[in-house]
C-alpha positions, 0 to 999 in steps of 0.5 A: 218382403225382402228379395235379394234379387231385386237389388239391381232394380232399385238403382236401375230405377233411380240411375240406370246409367250408374256403373254396377259391375267392373269386371277387371279380369274380363275387361267389361263394365256394366251399368245398373240398367243393363244388369237389371235387364240381364238379370230379369232375362236370365230369371225368365229363361231359367224358369221359362225355357228351362222350366226350373221351379221354385227351390231348384238348385243352380250350380255355378263353376267360375271365377269372379265375373259378371255372369256369376253375379247375374246368376246370383241375382236372377236365381234369387229373384224367382226363388231358385237356390244358387249352389256356388262351387269351389273350383279349387277342390278336386273333382271327387269332392265337387262331384259329392257336393253336386250330387248332394245338391242335385242342381237342375242347371250348371252355369259354367265358365269355359275355362272349367269345361273340362271339369264340368265334363268330368262332373257330368260323367259322375253326376247327372246334371240336366242342363249346362249353360256355358259362357266365355271364349270357346264355349257354345254360348248357351248362357248368353243365348238363353238371356237374349231369347228371354223376356226383359220384364220382371218375372211374375214369380218375383212378387211372391219370393223373399224373406224366409225362402232359401236363396244360397248354399255356401259350402265349408269344410266339415268336422268329418272332412266333408264340406257342409252346405250352409243354407241362407235365406233372403232374410239371413243374407239381408240381416248380415248386410245390415251388420256390415252396413253399420260396421263398415259405415257404408255410403252410396258414394263408395266403390267396393273391390271384391278380392275374394272368390264368389263361392265364399261368404264375402259375396254377401258383403259385395251384394251389400254395397250394391244394395246401396247403389255402389259400383262393385269391382271384381278382381282375382287378387294379385297385390300389384293389380289390386293397387292399380285397380284401387288407383284407377277405379277410385276404390274406397273399400275392400275386404282382405286378410293379413297376407293380402295387406302384407303383399300389397305393402311389399309391392315395389314403389308402393308409395307411388300409387294413389290410394287416396280414395280408400275410406275403410279396409276390413280384414278377416281370417283372424286378428292381425299382429300389432306390427302389421296394424301399425304398418297398415294404418301408416301405409293406407290412408283409411280406417281398418276394422276386423270381422269375425264370422263363419259361413253359417252366420256371415260376420258376427262380431267386429273390432271397430275402426276406433279400436284399431286406432286406440290400440296403436296409440297404446290404449288397450293394445291387447284388444288387437288379439280379440275379434271385437264385440257383437255386431249390430244385428247379433247377440253373443254369449259364451257358455260352459259345457253345461250351457251356463254363461261364463263370466266376463273375466278374461279367463274363463273359457266358453263356447261362442253362441250366436243369436242373429237373423243372419244365422243360416237356416240349416245345413243342406240335407243334414238335419242331424248337423243342423240340430246340433248347431242350431238350438233354441234360437242360438247357433253353436259355433264350436269356437272357444273363447274368453271375454273381458268385462266390456264384451271383447271376445278372445278366441283361445281354440279353434273349432275342431282343430281348424287351421286358418292359412292365408284366410282359408279354413283348413280342417285337420281331419281332411288333411289327415284322411289324405295323408292316410292314403299313403300305405306306410302311414299308421297314425297322423296328427295335423295342426297349424304352426306359426307362419309369418306369411300365411298366419298359420301353415299346415304341419303333420306328425306321422307314425309309420307302420312297423318295417315301412319307410316314407319321406316327408316329400312322399307324405306331402305328394300323396296328400296333394293328390287329394287336396287343394294346394292350400290344404296340403302339409308344408312340413312333416315330422316322424315320431314313434308314437302320438300322445293320447288321452286314456280314451285313445284320443290324440292330444294335439295340444301337446304337439301344437303348443310348443310351436306357439308358446314363444310366438304370437298366435294368429287366432 
């Protein structure tokens, strides 16, 4: 039986002094032996003193840190479900997410004590465990007081038991919670192991935040007994950490690599430990791939995935090297081929598989044990997405005769800016908070730094006025900073189909016709 919470225990038995976690922001280090003991103590404390029962939710509000990873493993060990919260969201959206998950416990870093208090005033949270400077120390007190023995419940937890709810923006502008099991996370890990060619001597650096699906990639390296380095990304810091900790692998996005290569004295950093870099968030332009392969002494791969299915297809190390050498350079615009644990097909509106002719579009369907179990509390959306063993991604693509997949349209007009998924309907809803707005359409336009930036086209109510700054300021009050529009145009009317649907493609296409779109 697969139990994700037992990952630290394996290496703790083999080599308890081997480093497990290197928490750069908090200047802390922890061995696998220490981590496993604290994980078991926390698991016993949650189920013993706090009385949490199998299936109960434990929310987490923190940046990357050792306590975050301890919580993931401890909850998994005894059948609790972690509900990580995106600290970049506003309190109203966080409150809605917390209310939907009904957690028994909130684990909170002291820097978010104010937000936790606001949430507590809006939603009933029975217990808060705090850690960090100026906290009440309740988290560490619970750990210290509990037994260090493996909890008895661990023997009956695993496989199809739910372990994690990861939230993503929804087509209605609301976040959806993708529920993953021990089995689905483990299947995703196998996909990554094969694609990244992981070896026990690797040292992995987690550049993203733990409320995103890349935490599963980080756990995978730990399953191989590798040290995990935690950072909050900044380009110069990343280079310093790679050099100091002898990092061999990390996941980034095009923007991150560009920032790192632009650091003064980049060539002076010793990056010789690097073995492989994976990037996501969309294909990388040929020029950036060429520059990265020259700048970094390692291979590069791309992964295409969703919160609902982890990483589903890969553009391999050899594909990148070949493309730069002039062999199938067009494949750099693809998201590669299906992963080791994945079967992919593209279907038309009637569900028929489309030909591999690089021309006929179809929706990407995924069959994999790494697919989520469903959306938390939304059986209606689950039924729409998971059908007869296939997950309908909503992404439209074409594929060539060798199975390379080229996405031609994003699901529900999603925008990817700096690796973050932004849903146009959520931005439009925020824009409509301005009293002068009659209609709006939001879409992504090319951005050399971020890949895409958010653009809004607005129709004002007759007789009313507003400036672009007014619209942006209003939207900013209801969105995370990365979601707000970067530019606003005003028009008299929006193009529409006979059904009344706004034709965003007519607005968006002129910006992409003469440029390279990062799909």
